[in-house]
N, C-alpha and C positions, 0 to 999 in steps of 0.2 A: 884671551888665550884660550879659554874655555871653548869657543867657536872653532879653534884650531885644532883642538881635541877631538871635538864632534866631528868635524869634518874629516880628521886622518884616520879615525877609528871606523869610520865607512868603508875608505879606500882599503885599509889594512884588513877589516874585517871581510870586505869583497876578495881579498887576494887569498886569504887563510879559507873560505870557502870555495874557492876556484882549485887551491891546493888540494883540500880533502877530494873534492869530486874528481881530480886527477890520480888521486893515490888510492882511490876505492876503485876506480876503474881499473887499476893496474895490479891491485889485490885481488880482484875478481880473476883477471889473467893468471896470477899465481897460483890461486885456488883451483882454477881449470887445469892447469898444468900438472899439479901436484896430484890431483884427484884421476888425471889421464893417466900418470905416471904409474899411480896403485893400482888402476884398471889393469894396465898392460904388464906391470913387473910384480905386481903381489895382487893378484885375483882373488885370493880367499880373504886377504885384509881389506880389499876394496868391498867385499860383498859382507863382510863382518860390519863394516862402517854404515851399511845400508845402500850400497850404489851410488855413493854422492855424485852428483854433477852441479854444476854452477847454475845451471838453467832448466834442466830436465830432470826429474825426480827430486827438487830442490825442498824439501820441506824442512821446516823449523827443526824436528829430530835429527834428520840427518845431517842437516847444517852444522849443529850443536856437537853431534860426534865428531864432525871432522874438525870443529875447532880444539873440542877439548883434546882430541888424539894428538893436534897439533901444539897444542901448548904443554900437554904431560910429557912431552919429549919421548912417547914410546917409538918415536920414529927411529931414534938412536940404535933400538934394538936390529932395526932391518940390516944395518951395515950396509947402507945405499947412498952413495955419493949424492946423486941426483935428488932423492927425496927428501935428505938432510938439506941441501940448498934449497929447495923450493919449500920446505916447512919453516926453516929458518927465515928466508924472504917473506913469509906470511906472517909469521909472529912479529917481526919489525916491523912490517907494514900497518898492523893492528894496532902496535902500541904508538907509533907514529901518527897513526890518525886519532888514538886517544888524547895525544898530548896537544895536537891542532885544534881537536874540539873544545879541549879544555880552555886553550889560548884563545879562539873564537868567543867563547862564553865568555869570558874576562873582557876582550874588546866591546862587545855588545853592550856589557854591562858599563864600562867605562864610559861609551859613547852615549847611553842612555842619562846616565848622571852628568856628562859634559852638557849634553844638550837641555838638560834641566836647570842649571847653573848659569848657561848662558843667556 
């Protein structure tokens, strides 16, 4: 039985890892769309956040400002449906990514334990 659990954890772990990679790509696209929307529709706010961009001018400070802005829900003050949709999507993606990473950690630990028991 432990051999099966060890083998299954490898495949399940690989599937979760692949899901994380795909979700991370989708998250970067969503962040790019959010930052681009702020740049065009709310340029003062975009400048206040440090002119964030997913690739260009992507310093840790700018990235954290954007993440904090999204999670603080200050975007609700904008009364902008597109900004709201993109911010909610980005926040949900980060939450899902965190849950998947916790699941992946658990699967890896279970796999290691099962491998030691086999």
